[in-house]
N, C-alpha and C positions, 0 to 999 in steps of 0.2 A: 504493499500500501503506500502511496507517494505521500511524502510528508506537505503539510500544507505551508505555502511561504507566509510567514509573518508579515505584516501590513506595518511598514515604518513609514513614519513621518519625519523628516528632518527639515528644520527651517534655521536662517542664521539671524543673530541678534550682533550688531556693534556694541561694543563697549568703550570705556573712556581710554582702555590701552589701544593706540592704532594698530600695534603689530598682533593683536590676538582678535580671535572671533570666537563667537560662541555660537555651537551647533546645538540646537535643542531637539530632542527626541521625544514621540510621544507616549513613552512610558519611562517609569523609575529605573535608572542603573544601577544606583545606591541607595539605602536607606536615606531618610532624611537626616541632614546635618552631618554625613560622612563623605569625605573626600579623598581623590588619590590624587598627587601631583608628582609628575614624571618629567623632571628639567633634561634629561637625556634619555638617549635610546638603552645606555647600561641600566639605570634606574628603572627602566620598565622591563627589563627582561624577565627577571623571576616573578614578575606582578601581573602585567596585563598585555595578553597577546594583541589585543586590540590597539593600545599604544605602540607597542612594537612595530603592529603593521603599517600605521601612520609615519611613522619615524623612516621606516625601511620604504615605502611606496612612495615617500614625498620628503626629497631630499631638503626642501625649503623649511620643513618643522621643526621647531627649536624647543618645543615644549607641548607636552599634553598635559590637561587638568580633568579629571572625571568626578562628577559630582550630580547628584538629584538626579535630574533627568535631561543633562546637557556635557556637552564636551567642550573645551575652551580649548582651540589649538592658538598656539602662538609661532608666528613665522618669523624666519631672517627676515632682517630690515633689507636686502637686497633683492626680494620679490614683492609684487603688488599683489592685494588680495583679488583683483579681477581676474590675474591669471591662475589663483590656486583653489579659490573659495569653492566654485563648483565642482572641480574634480574630488576635492575631498569631501565635500557635501554628499557626493554620488558614492564614494569609495565607503563611506561610514553607512550609509543608508543600505547599500549592496551587503555590506559586512553584517549588518544585524540582521537583514531580511533573511540570510543564510544560516542564522542562530548560532554563529560562531561566539566563541566565550569572550566576553569583556575582561574578566579579571579569570586567572590561573588558579588563584587561591585566594580565599577571605583571610587578609592579615590588615582587620581593621581597626585601627584606634581612634576614637573618639577623645580630642584633646579638651572640649568644653564640658564634659561629664564631670558632674561634681561627684567627687569621695568623699568618704567619712575623714580623711586627714586633712584635709583641706580646712583652712583656717575660715572663718565667718567672712572676712574681708573677699578672700580668692573665691568664697563661694557666690558672693555678690556680684565680682567681675564675671566671671564665667558664665552667671545666670543672665547679665546683661550683653554679654556677647553674642550669648546663642538666642536671646529673644529679639532684642533691638538691632545689633549689627550684623550678624550672619545673614540675614535674609536682604538686607539691602546689598551687601557685597555679592552675594550669588546671584543677584537680578545682572551684575555687572560680569559675570563669569568668573568670579573668584571664589575664595574662600578666606576664613580669619579664624583662627585658634588660639587660645591661651597657651603662653609659653611659661611665665613666672612672673611672680609679683617680689619686689624687694621691700619687705617691711620696714626698713631704716629709712629708705629714701622716698619711698611711695611711686618706683617708677614699676611701671606693667611692661612685659614685654610680650607681643603677640606674633605669629606667624602668617603671612600674607602668601597666597598660592594661586595658583593659575592666573588669570590676566592681571590679578593684583602684582604679580612679579615684576620688576621692570617697568610699571606702568609711571607715566609721567606723573598723572594726578594722584597715585597713591600715597605721597607723602603729604598733599594738602587733605586729603581725606583722612588721613591718620592724624594729623593734626588738628585740622578746624571740626571735624567730624567726631572722630573715636574719642581722642582725649577730651573734647570739651565735653561730651557725653558722659565720659566715667569720672571725671573731677565733680561734674554738676552731682551725680547719683551716688557715688563713692568719694566723699570728701577728702580721704587720705591719699587718695592717688594725687600726685604730684605732676607725672608724665607717662606719655606712652610710646614706645618706640617698636619698629619692626625688627625682629632679630634676623630675619634673612634680606636685607635690603642693603 
């Protein structure tokens, strides 16, 4: 009996990073709030056959980020989206229609999960990141997760992934948006910085 082909709809959305494009799928690829960032082919090799296929089939792909119902592809600056967006979109659609694996093994880590050992301040910070900030960052094809909090200095460190990595406006978003919100809601916070910028 022939396997019925999955109906996959893929559309693209621009985001603040001119080198990234968000490819939105009509179903969930990962559970809500969970994301995977592959900055290189090597990083993807043990984890995501889909990311590996994108790196290998499109030499202009510089980074692959997978979260919720989208894949954010970051291209090299030497190529324009007009040249590669449609071929990448069709490739993703065909790959998913053939029901090929997105991930080889589930090694999911959710940085914004509140654990018992977290201090009250850290629990507050993680809650705010998850409720107020993560949805907005995902809309732009990226992700944010808690990295650390220094009780002495009041400094919060976060990880920015997907289109947020290397985005010209991510510093503005970090300082004007995220830092202001956290300082207002958690008065002991003095500063927010990205660990991977």
